[in-house]
N, C-alpha and C positions, 0 to 999 in steps of 0.2 A: 550584360555582364555575368558574366558565369558564376554559377551557386557556388561551388566550391569557393571561387576566389571573394565573395561575399560574406564564406563565412570566418574566411582567415580576417578578412577587415573586419568583424565584429565580434569576433573574440580576445574576451575582457579578462580580465588575472583569470592565469592558465590555471587550469587542472592540473595538480600533479599526481601520478601512480597513488595509489592509495589513500583512504578517507581521510586519516590525519594531518594529513600533509597537506592539503587544496589551502588556498588562498583566498578569502572571501572574497566570491564573483560568480559571475557566470562565462560559459562558454555556448556559442552556439551553432548547429549545422543545421546547413539548409540541403532540402536535396541533392541526391546522387546523379539524379536526370538530365542537370542544365538548368535553361533557364525558361521552362516552357510553364507556359501559364498551368492552374493549376495541379503541378508538382508536389510534396509533402513527404515530410519525412517527421516521424512521430517517435520517442523514446517511451515503452513500455515496462520497462525493468531494469532491474540491477544488482548484480553478484554480491552477497552477505560483501564481502572485501573491497567493493567500489572498483574491482580493475576490469571488469565486463559490463557491457553496456547493450540494450536489446530493444530491435526494436522492428519498423520498415523501413521504407523507403521508396519514391520512385525511380526509376534509374532507365536506362535505353533498354533491361533486361525486364524491367519490370514495374511497365506504363500505369497500371492500377497500385502497385504498391507492394513490393515482396520482403521478408524476412531479411532483416541485418543485423549484426553485431559490430561493435564497436570494440577492437582488443587495444587497450591503454599502453600496453606493451610495445605491442607492433607499431600504434599509432596511426591505424588505417581501418576503416570500413571494409566488412567482407559478407557479401551477398550469400545466400545456402542454396540461392533456385526456387522458384515458386514466381508466379508471374500474376495471378486474380485474387488482390487485397487479402494479402497473407502476412504475418507477423509472429515475430518470434517475442514471448512474452515474460520471461524470466528464466532466472540461471540458479546455478546450484548455488553453493556456499562459495566455492571456487572459481567460480566460473567457468568451469572443465566442462557440464553439460547444460543445454540451452533448448529451450521447450518453446511450444508454438504453431504453427500450419503452414503447410506452403500444398501451393496444386497449379494446377495449369488451367482446369475447368471452372467454372461458375459453377458454384455449391458442390462442386466436389473437392474439396479442398480437405488436407489429411493431418493428422496431427502430427506430429516430428519431435524427436531427440535427436538435438545433432550436439556429434563430438568433436569439439574443438580439437583436439591432440590429432586426428586423423583425417579430418574433415568429413566423415560417415553422416549419415542423418539414415535415421532408424524411424519406421512409420511406427505411428501412435494409430493402431488399424480401429477400426468402427465394429458395432457388433452388426453382425447379416441379421438382412430381412426388411431395407428400404433400397428401394428403387436407386436412388441418390445416396453414397458414401460420403461421410463428413463428419470428422472428429478436431478438437482442439487439445491442446495442454495448455495452460493454464497457471502453474504453480510446480515447482520442486521442492522435494528436502536438500537438506545439507549436503548429503553424500551422493544425490541421486540416484536415491532406492525406489521413491516410490512418488510419480506425476500427477496429480489430479487436474482435469477438466471436462472434458463433454464428446460424449457419441449421440449419433443420430438415429439408433433403428427406428425405422417403419418411420422416417422424418421428425419424430419426438427427441428434442436434446432429452437428456439423460445424463447426470452426472456419471461421470469413472472415473477410476485409477488404473493406471501401468505401472507395473513392480516391473524394475530392472536391477540386473547384478552389473553393478560398476563392472567394466573393462571386457566383457562380454559388448560381438559389436551384431546382433540377429537384424535381419532384414526389416522385421517388426516384433510389437510387442502385444499381446490380446487382451482388450479390456477385461477389469472387473466392471462391473455396476458398485453405488455407493448405496446404502440402504436408506433410503427417506424417511422423513417422519411418520408414525403408524397416525391414519385416522384422516388422512389430509387427499384430497380429490390432488394430485399432482399433475397440469400440464405441460410441463416443462421445467426442465433442472440445470445449473452450472453447477459447477465445483470452482470456485475462485482462488482458496488460498489454504494454505498448509505449512506447519508449523516444522523449525528445522528436524527434530527426529522421528517424521513423518504421521504421528496418532492423530495430531486432530487437523481437524480439513472443515471448510467452510464454505457460503453460497451461497446462492437465492434460489430460490422455485418459482412457479406460477402456478396459484390455486383456482382451481373451480374452470369453469367457461372466459373469466376474461383472462387478458394477456396483462392488464394494468393490475392486478392483485398481487404483488409480488411479497413476498415475506424470505428475513435472511434463517437459514438453519447451521447448525453445528453440531459435528460427528468426531466423538473425541477419542473413537475405537480402530484409527484409521482406514476408515470406512467399512469397520463388520459394525453387524449390530445397526438396531434405529438410529436415526439424527436427529434432532430436537428443533424445532422450531425457535428462533431464539423470542424473549419478548420485547416488545414497540414501547414508547416511554412513556411512562403515565400520561393519561388524557389523549395516546396517539390514537391515531384510526389502523393499529394493524397493522402496517405495511414498514416494508423496508427490504433492504440490500446490505449483502456483505461483498466486498470486496478483494478484504488481507485479514492474515494471520500473522501475529509477531512469533521472529524466530524461537523465542521461548513456551509461545501455547499461552502468554497470558491475558493477549490481547485480541479483540477480533472489532473491527472495523468498517462502515457502513454508510448508512442514511438510516431514517428511521423517522416519526413522526410526532409532533406535539402540539400542544393547540395553539403553535405561535405559529408552526410551518415544516419544513422538511429539515432538520437540521442534519448534520454529522453526527454519526454516532459510535461508539467506540461499547463494548459487551467485555467486561471484566468479573474477576471471581469465578471462575468454573472448574474443574470439568462438567460438574453435572447442576450451577444454578448458575446461570450468566448473570448479570446485572446490567441493564444499559443506563448509561450516560449521557446527555447532551454535549455535542463540543458546540464552546461558546462561538456565535454566528458573527460575521463581521458585520459595521456598521452600518443600519436599513436593509441587510438581506435576509431574507427568511429560506433562506436554500442550500444545502453545502453536502456535499458527498466526500469522505475519506475513501481513497484510493488503497493507500501501503501504508504500514507501520514499520518500524526498526526495530532493534530486536529484542529490547524489551519492553517495549509498549509506550518510553517515554516521549518519543513524537511521531505525529503523525502528518501525514501530506493527503494533497486531496484541491478539490475547487471551490469557491464560492462563488454561487451565480447570483447576480444584483440585475434584473431585467433580464434584454438577452445579452449582456456581458458575465464573461466568467473569467474567474482571477485565480493565479494558482495560489493558496494557502500553506501554509503549515502551523500544528500545535504542540506547544512545546504545554505538556501536562493539559489543560483547559485555556492556558490561552492564546489566543488565534493572531496570525502575523500575516500577513500579506507576504509571499515570498519575495516579492523584490524591495519591497520597502528594509527587510529584513537583510535582505545585500549590503542597499547603502550605509544602514547603520553600523552592521561590520565592518566598514571602511574599502566595499565594495563598490561596483559601480554597472549603472543598466543602460545601454545604449538609449538615446530619442527613440521613440519611433519602437521599442519593441514593448509586446504585452506577455508576460508571463499566463499562459491560458489558465496551463492544468498542469497538478501534478503525481505525476502517477508510479514511483518507484521511491525508494527509500536506501542507503547504505545500511549496514548494520546497527554502526554508533549513531547514525543521525546527522553526519555530517555533509553527503552528497546526497543532491534530489535532481531527478532529473523527469521529464513531462514535453509536455507541447508550448511552444510559443507562437507568435506571429510576429513580421518585420513589416513595418509600415504597413497592416491590413492587409498585406497583398500575400508575401512568403510564408509559408506553412514549415515552421521550421522546429529543431527540437531544439532541449536545453538543459547544460549540467549544470547547478550549483550547489556552491562549495559553503558552507557555514560552519562557523562556531560548533562547537560539541554541545549536546542539551545539558542544559544547570542539571548537574550530579546532585543535588538537592530542590528539587520543583518548590516542597513546602518545608521548608527549613525549620529546625525546632529555635533558632532563636528570634524570640519572639517579646523582648522585652530588653528595657532599656534599663540604667540605673536606677534604683528605688522600686522597681516593678509598673515601670513607664509603660503602659500599653500600646502607647503611640511610638514609641523611639526606640530603634534598634540597633545594637552598639555593636555587633561585630562579633560577640562573645557568648558564650553558655555557662550561664552560671545557674545557680538553684532562683533566680528571679523567674527564669524563662519555664519553667515546671508552673509554678507558679501561677502564674499567667496564664496560661495552659488550662489548666485545673478549674481557676477560677471559668474560666471563659467556657469550659466546656458543663462544667454544672451550673451556668446561668444559662444554659442550653443556645450557646452563642455556634452558629455553624462555622466560624472559625478554627475551631477546634475539628472540623471533621478532615480528619487527614485520611481517612480508609474508607477501602471499599468491602466487603463480603470477605471473609476468612484472612484479614491483614492485607488484601492489595493494596498496596503502595502508591499506585497511579492511581486508582478509580477513588471517585467522591458516593457518594451513595446516599447522601443527604439526610442520614443517619448518623446520631450518635450515640456509640455503644464502647463496650469496653476493649473494641477494636483498634479505634484510635488511639485510647491510651498506651494499649502497647504499642503500636508503631510512632508514637510521638517517643516514647521514651528509647525506642532501640533507635530511632535517629540522634537522639539526643545525644546518649551516650559513644553512638559508630562519631560524634561530634559532628553530625549533617546539621 
């Protein structure tokens, strides 16, 4: 059976244009290349407004997978050229500019900035020096003025940025390097995420002679000046990687280590002091990775690994959910035989999630999931019922709630830990400070 027909048969709870209009459920997209074994389609990212999805697919034109995007308004996929394991990775806020890589020769792919309005492909050039030219764009700011990724002078991956003037269509854009942390022997590095205004860039690097010695880094100067190594979790082994930055620049996500394993991690509290917090693990799992985060850091997506099995998950605050289970709980439907393997992109408001799925263990496909909005009050101020009852929640904000919160706070009860450094309301830092009282009272008087 043709895979496009399969896609139409398994598409459920259709996705409306615009993230807020979606009905809970999933839509599955199978490879564009027909029904040949080994074909695949992945979705890597989504524009902030949820109007454009980007990824890669095999097809008659790119049997090893080439860059594609889905335009919801037009209702179909578009291939931008490139035939050797290349992909689109990200879109700017309104989906007018897309970034990734394309090429026709193995290990000679070049980064690309695709202009949807004209169909032009602008080359994101490599630095000179290597026998093989290779570059890739992984993230782009809201307006499309700064793209980040990597180049390979002398064959070594080096983080780079490309500065673009929207409305212009040069044949290529020369790269600028991103300053790496000082005092570290860097043997390869990648820029993976950028804030909406382009000022905060993050990624990961390899240290010393071992390729398995990674660390996350962040740059808060738009690529200029030194970057900083992100701290690992308490008791960790000083390892980690970063894959995403929230649009507002408040949250950086990836993975790290602690005594129990390799949890997904979010870093908050910047720009100069980033505090790590482990994200909750699924039951039985000791390993997870966060790949993307919505605009304000309230919802994070990625994958949880249990043995040889991966599962797409998302976090509201620090609460972890199976994406498939959440779809069903919200009233949607996941067809039998469909495994949501990994979530790699999320819309600005956190309601539309994209990633990779497998159908009947054979067909590597892409998915779009639609969920209700994140909880606007992930740690609400309603902590008490009548008479300062600390277990009942009565749905009303009264002086009782303030009294209960303060009693817990001064008793050292970490249920009153509602803030990270700098009154960051999404980070929980494991400490009780005046920040927690201020954040609680701000929420209380805002009616949250």
